[in-house]
Structures are given as C-alpha cells and as structure tokens.
C-alpha positions, 0 to 999 in steps of 0.5 A: 500500500503506497503512502498517501501524498502530503496535503498542501496547506495552500489547497485547504480553503475550508476545514472541519475539525472534529473535536473530542467528546470530553471537556478535558480532551477538548481543552487538550486539543486547543494547541492543535487547533491553534497550530492548524490556524497558524499554518492555514491563515486563510482557511475557514475553520469549522469546529464540531464537538459537544464542548466547542461552544463553551471552550471555544467561546473566545477563540479567534479564527473559528468560523462555525462552532457546531454541536453533534445532535444526540439522536443518530438520525439527526447526526446523519442529517447533520453530516449531510448538511456538512457535505454541502459545505464542501470541505477540503480537510476533515481533521478527526481528533477522536479515535471512534468509528463514528467520528471518522464516519462523519468525516467520510460523510462530509465528503472532505477531500482529505480526511486525517485521523488515527486509523485503527479499525477505520482506515478505509474512512480516512485518506491519511490514516496515522498509526499511534506512536509507541509508548505513552504519549501525552494527549496534547502531543498525540493530537498535534501528531495528526498535523504531520500530513500537512507538514506541520511538525511540533516536537512532542518533547516540548508540549504546547500549553493549552490556554483559555481566555475568560470573558470579563462578563463571565468573571463578573457572574462567577464572582457573584456566584461565589459571593452568594455562597459566602466565599470571601475575596482576599482569603485563599480559595480552593475548589474541590471538584466532585465527579468524573465522566469515566465513572466511580473508579476515578473518584477519591473516597468522599470521607477523605474529601470531607477530611481535606475540606475540614483541615483546609478550613481550619487553617483559613483556606476557604473551600467550595465544592464544585460539580455538575448536577449529577454530582449531587449525591457525592456532595451529600455524602461529603457533607454527611462525612464533614463535621460542619457544612461545606460551601457548595456550588454543585449543580449551580454553575454551567459549562460556559461559566466554569472557566471563569468560576475556576479562574477566581480560585487559587487551586482546584483539587479533583479527579482526572477530569475536564475541570482539572484541564480547565483550571490549568488552561486558565492559569490556576494550579490543579492538584489531580488525583489519578487512579485507574488512568495514566498521568503520562497521557492526560495530566494537566500540562505545566510545572504549576500542576501536580498529579498524585498517583501511586501506581498499583500492580493492576494499573493503569486499568482504565476501568469505570468501576474497580473490581477489587479494593480501589487501592490506587486512589486509597493510596493517596492520603489526605495529608499528601493532598493537603501538602500539594494544595498548600504548595499550589497556593504558594505558586498561585500567589 
C-alpha cells in the first residue's frame, strides 16, 4: 500500500475539525487547533464537538462552532448538511468509528485521523506512536500530513481566555455562597465522566475540606448536577457544612468560576484541564488512568498517583479494593494544595 501524498496547506480553503467528546480532551486539543490556524491563515475553520461552544467561546479564527445532535438520525442529517459545505480537510481528533464516519460523510477531500479499525474512512490514516504519549502531543501528531511538525518533547500549553462578563457572574456566584475575596480559595471538584473508579473516597474529601478550613483556606465544592449525591455524602462525612456550588454553575461559566480560585483539587477530569488552561494550579488525583497521557500540562500542576500492580486499568468501576486512589492520603493532598497556593500567589 503506497503512502498517501502530503496535503498542501495552500489547497485547504475550508476545514472541519472534529473535536473530542470530553471537556478535558477538548481543552487538550486547543494547541492543535491553534497550530492548524497558524499554518492555514486563510482557511475557514469549522469546529464540531459537544464542548466547542463553551471552550471555544473566545477563540479567534473559528468560523462555525457546531454541536453533534444526540439522536443518530439527526447526526446523519447533520453530516449531510456538512457535505454541502464542501470541505477540503476533515481533521478527526477522536479515535471512534463514528467520528471518522462523519468525516467520510462530509465528503472532505482529505480526511486525517488515527486509523485503527477505520482506515478505509480516512485518506491519511496515522498509526499511534509507541509508548505513552501525552494527549496534547498525540493530537498535534495528526498535523504531520500537512507538514506541520511540533516536537512532542516540548508540549504546547493549552490556554483559555475568560470573558470579563463571565468573571463578573462567577464572582457573584461565589459571593452568594459566602466565599470571601482576599482569603485563599480552593475548589474541590466532585465527579468524573469515566465513572466511580476515578473518584477519591468522599470521607477523605470531607477530611481535606475540614483541615483546609481550619487553617483559613476557604473551600467550595464544585460539580455538575449529577454530582449531587457525592456532595451529600461529603457533607454527611464533614463535621460542619461545606460551601457548595454543585449543580449551580454551567459549562460556559466554569472557566471563569475556576479562574477566581487559587487551586482546584479533583479527579482526572475536564475541570482539572480547565483550571490549568486558565492559569490556576490543579492538584489531580489519578487512579485507574495514566498521568503520562492526560495530566494537566505545566510545572504549576501536580498529579498524585501511586501506581498499583493492576494499573493503569482504565476501568469505570474497580473490581477489587480501589487501592490506587486509597493510596493517596489526605495529608499528601493537603501538602500539594498548600504548595499550589504558594505558586498561585
């Protein structure tokens, strides 16, 4: 099989970028979008993905931001509409069959993505690199057919610019729960999309909050409405009520809300990457996943991981005793939070 010819950037007038389905991965894909935009300054860029609305809200150089519909029939109808746009390039960042199919249905002349199990849908199927490669570098490698080379040894930091109006709304929300300005403020993120295997025990979250509050560090619980049960469990385990914004923020407000804090503690999930992207130190607690692949990028952030013999397993639920996350002690996280606050301030 002959290798596909290189793609000439001069011939790409309109491009579709299919972003990942998860918040954190969408943030980690920002350096790829910016490298593509820099190499193709005259190209009209369309971005498709569940999180492109809030994450790319302030991103310059994006012509269209599209969300994939939930129903399969509606997604097929969207693909037919995309075909009418006559794309020259479809850059498929996720590894799923469905996203490659959307690129194929779009009729794009060139379709680039990783090819495992879906090579026939792509004109430029790439092989995954050997060994653990951080997700930022993995996405950037997909630009190689366009002659865009970015060294994986020096990963580009994902950054987000926060709308000033969102900052005002975030401050108002923090005021409502009695989180004063001036004091150090830490967000404890509850929940993770992968499942319960990623979650630190709720009693330890309660202990951490209690210890930080006793030393004058103000704490607020963060999380989507689906994390209400976790928030209730944390509150039950704590000797005193903990401020909570669980279920009260929204995706568009999350970057501004986190930007008002001094540090964020949470699982390997989207908010940790949002924190890193807005310049807030993230203390990320890794269990079944691998920080070499998805830890927040930058020296200000700490990934705590005590890798067991069974890890990383990437399972949604632990079939044994959750030893990976139970190995992370409260004192260790407390120390990491204090170090993070020092870096922030």
